[in-house]
C-alpha distance (Angstrom), angle and dihedral (degrees) to the residues before:
residue distance angle dihedral
M1 . . .
T2 3.79 . .
S3 3.80 90.6 .
H4 3.81 90.7 51.0
R5 3.79 92.2 49.8
L6 3.79 91.1 49.5
E7 3.79 90.7 49.8
V8 3.80 91.3 50.4
A9 3.82 91.5 47.3
V10 3.81 93.5 50.8
F11 3.81 90.8 45.7
A12 3.81 92.4 48.0
I13 3.81 93.7 49.1
A14 3.81 91.2 48.8
V15 3.81 91.0 48.8
T16 3.80 90.0 49.0
V17 3.80 93.8 51.1
F18 3.79 94.5 45.9
G19 3.79 94.7 41.9
L20 3.79 96.2 48.6
V21 3.80 93.8 48.3
A22 3.82 92.2 45.6
L23 3.80 92.0 49.0
A24 3.80 91.5 45.0
L25 3.79 87.2 57.3
G26 3.78 90.5 48.6
W27 3.79 93.5 48.4
S28 3.82 92.1 47.1
G29 3.80 90.6 79.7
D30 3.79 121.1 113.4
W31 3.81 88.7 -116.8
A32 3.80 88.6 69.3
Y33 3.80 92.0 46.5
A34 3.79 91.8 51.5
G35 3.80 92.9 44.9
L36 3.80 93.0 51.4
A37 3.80 92.0 45.3
Q38 3.79 91.5 52.1
A39 3.81 93.0 43.7
T40 3.80 91.9 53.1
G41 3.80 96.4 38.9
N42 3.81 93.2 -116.0
T43 3.79 99.5 125.0
P44 3.84 100.5 131.8
T45 3.79 128.5 36.6
T46 3.79 139.9 158.8
F47 3.78 132.1 -113.0
V48 3.78 124.7 -153.0
R49 3.76 126.9 -141.3
P50 3.84 110.3 -108.2
G51 3.78 109.5 -101.3
G52 3.78 92.4 14.5
G53 3.80 95.6 101.8
L54 3.78 115.8 -158.5
D55 3.80 95.7 -37.5
P56 3.84 105.9 144.8
A57 3.80 88.6 -137.4
G58 3.78 88.6 64.3
Q59 3.81 95.0 53.5
I60 3.81 114.6 112.8
P61 3.83 117.9 -161.9
V62 3.79 110.9 -133.3
S63 3.80 121.6 -163.5
L64 3.79 125.1 -150.6
D65 3.80 90.0 -104.5
D66 3.81 89.3 55.1
L67 3.81 90.9 47.5
R68 3.81 90.3 51.4
D69 3.79 89.5 50.7
W70 3.81 92.8 50.6
H71 3.80 90.1 46.3
R72 3.80 91.7 49.6
R73 3.80 91.7 50.7
W74 3.80 94.5 47.1
T75 3.81 91.5 45.6
S76 3.81 91.7 51.9
Y77 3.78 88.3 54.4
V78 3.81 96.4 44.9
I79 3.81 96.5 48.5
G80 3.79 92.9 44.0
L81 3.79 103.7 -106.6
T82 3.80 89.0 124.8
D83 3.79 133.6 19.8
Q84 3.79 95.2 -144.8
P85 3.82 124.4 75.5
P86 3.80 119.1 -139.9
N87 3.77 99.9 -84.4
A88 3.78 108.0 -179.3
G89 3.75 145.2 34.6
P90 3.78 133.2 -178.3
G91 3.78 106.0 -45.3
G92 3.80 96.7 8.3
P93 3.83 140.9 -51.5
L94 3.80 114.9 -13.6
F95 3.80 97.3 -167.5
T96 3.79 127.9 67.6
P97 3.83 125.7 -122.3
D98 3.82 88.7 -107.2
E99 3.80 90.7 54.7
Y100 3.80 91.1 49.7
A101 3.81 89.8 48.6
H102 3.80 91.3 51.4
M103 3.79 93.1 49.1
A104 3.81 89.2 50.3
D105 3.81 86.9 55.6
V106 3.81 90.2 47.8
R107 3.80 88.7 52.5
G108 3.81 89.9 52.5
V109 3.81 92.6 49.8
F110 3.80 92.7 47.6
R111 3.78 93.2 47.8
G112 3.80 86.8 53.0
A113 3.81 88.8 50.6
E114 3.80 89.9 52.5
V115 3.82 90.1 54.0
A116 3.81 89.6 48.3
A117 3.82 89.4 51.1
V118 3.81 91.7 53.4
I119 3.81 90.6 50.3
A120 3.81 90.3 46.8
L121 3.81 90.9 51.6
F122 3.81 89.2 52.7
V123 3.81 89.9 50.9
V124 3.82 91.5 49.5
T125 3.81 92.0 49.2
Y126 3.81 92.6 45.8
R127 3.81 93.6 48.8
I128 3.79 92.5 49.0
A129 3.81 91.0 49.0
R130 3.82 91.0 50.3
A131 3.79 92.4 47.2
R132 3.80 91.3 47.0
Q133 3.79 90.2 60.6
R134 3.82 87.5 61.4
G135 3.80 93.7 41.4
A136 3.80 90.4 -112.6
A137 3.81 102.0 108.7
I138 3.80 95.8 107.6
R139 3.80 92.0 48.5
L140 3.80 89.6 50.2
V141 3.80 91.6 51.2
R142 3.80 91.9 48.5
A143 3.79 95.3 48.2
G144 3.80 94.8 39.0
A145 3.80 93.9 48.7
L146 3.82 91.1 50.8
V147 3.81 92.2 49.2
A148 3.82 91.4 46.5
A149 3.81 90.5 50.5
G150 3.80 88.4 50.5
I151 3.82 92.4 50.7
V152 3.79 92.7 52.0
A153 3.81 92.0 42.7
V154 3.81 90.5 55.7
I155 3.81 91.3 47.7
G156 3.80 90.0 47.1
L157 3.80 92.3 50.1
A158 3.79 90.8 50.5
A159 3.82 90.0 49.1
A160 3.79 91.4 49.9
V161 3.80 91.3 52.6
A162 3.81 98.8 39.7
F163 3.80 109.6 13.1
E164 3.79 98.3 151.9
P165 3.84 97.3 49.9
L166 3.81 91.2 46.6
F167 3.80 91.9 46.0
L168 3.79 89.2 51.8
L169 3.81 91.7 46.1
F170 3.81 89.9 52.0
H171 3.80 90.5 53.7
D172 3.79 92.7 44.7
V173 3.82 90.1 54.3
F174 3.80 98.7 43.8
F175 3.80 98.8 30.6
P176 3.81 104.4 36.1
Q177 3.79 90.4 158.9
G178 3.82 86.3 75.7
N179 3.80 97.6 -134.1
F180 3.79 92.4 134.9
L181 3.80 95.0 81.5
F182 3.81 111.3 101.5
D183 3.79 135.0 165.5
P184 3.83 106.4 -101.1
A185 3.80 89.8 -150.5
T186 3.80 94.8 60.9
S187 3.82 107.4 17.7
N188 3.79 114.0 106.6
L189 3.79 89.4 -169.8
L190 3.81 90.1 61.4
R191 3.79 89.8 45.1
L192 3.79 89.4 53.3
Y193 3.81 92.9 44.1
P194 3.81 108.4 28.9
E195 3.78 125.3 167.8
W196 3.82 94.6 -87.7
Y197 3.79 89.5 62.2
W198 3.81 94.9 53.3
Q199 3.78 92.9 43.7
G200 3.80 91.1 50.2
I201 3.79 94.9 46.2
T202 3.80 91.9 47.0
A203 3.80 90.8 50.9
G204 3.80 92.7 44.9
V205 3.79 94.8 50.4
G206 3.80 93.2 42.8
V207 3.80 96.8 48.0
S208 3.82 92.0 43.6
F209 3.79 90.9 52.0
I210 3.80 93.6 49.1
V211 3.81 92.2 48.1
V212 3.82 92.9 49.4
A213 3.82 92.4 44.8
L214 3.81 93.2 49.5
L215 3.81 90.3 46.5
A216 3.81 90.1 52.2
A217 3.81 90.7 48.3
W218 3.81 91.1 49.2
L219 3.82 93.0 49.0
A220 3.80 89.8 48.8
H221 3.81 90.0 49.6
V222 3.80 91.3 50.8
A223 3.81 90.5 48.9
L224 3.81 90.9 50.8
H225 3.79 91.5 48.6
R226 3.80 92.4 49.9
R227 3.79 91.3 47.4
S228 3.80 92.9 50.7
T229 3.81 90.3 47.6
T230 3.80 91.2 49.9
Y231 3.80 92.7 49.8
T232 3.81 91.5 47.9
R233 3.79 92.2 52.7
A234 3.78 91.7 46.4
A235 3.80 90.3 53.5
């Protein structure tokens, strides 16, 4: 029993790691950015020229299409599709050296997450193959998917109750150098990625994961039921 529980726990953790990273990639598209902006009524914004303070003359209107373009360019850099960050806007750079440094750190963390996801996928495949030899693969998928859904549900509930403290804790752990703290009045990076974006993406990834995990558990349950019915009739 203890061995089975350990196997389910390892499988569930691996599924959680792989699933969250995969869904984070899926939700990183500009379609999600635009959808969240429209849902929250934050379609236009303004950027400020670095060093220009709050001088109205330095305010740059930014449309939703422009925001999607900036998001697409930053995402391509963070997930490794390009080695160069977006380095200029109309009239010169719109992000500060500290913001570029932070996004380079974000890229490093996400690339590490991608490696972790590949390892997790290997673990999932290996555990299923081992369980299949004993005829227990479907049971493992059912139990592991339910546990994984529970893990993400608990994390999601905690995020819903205390999003800001957890968001800060996440940054403290992965960015201990502290270069993620910017002035919301003058930071274009915070204007591009305000709190509504992170809350929406977190909710989207979490809910998607739970739905997929519960669907997998249900399909596994149906397969087990059909198999038991077939064996009973054959007997």
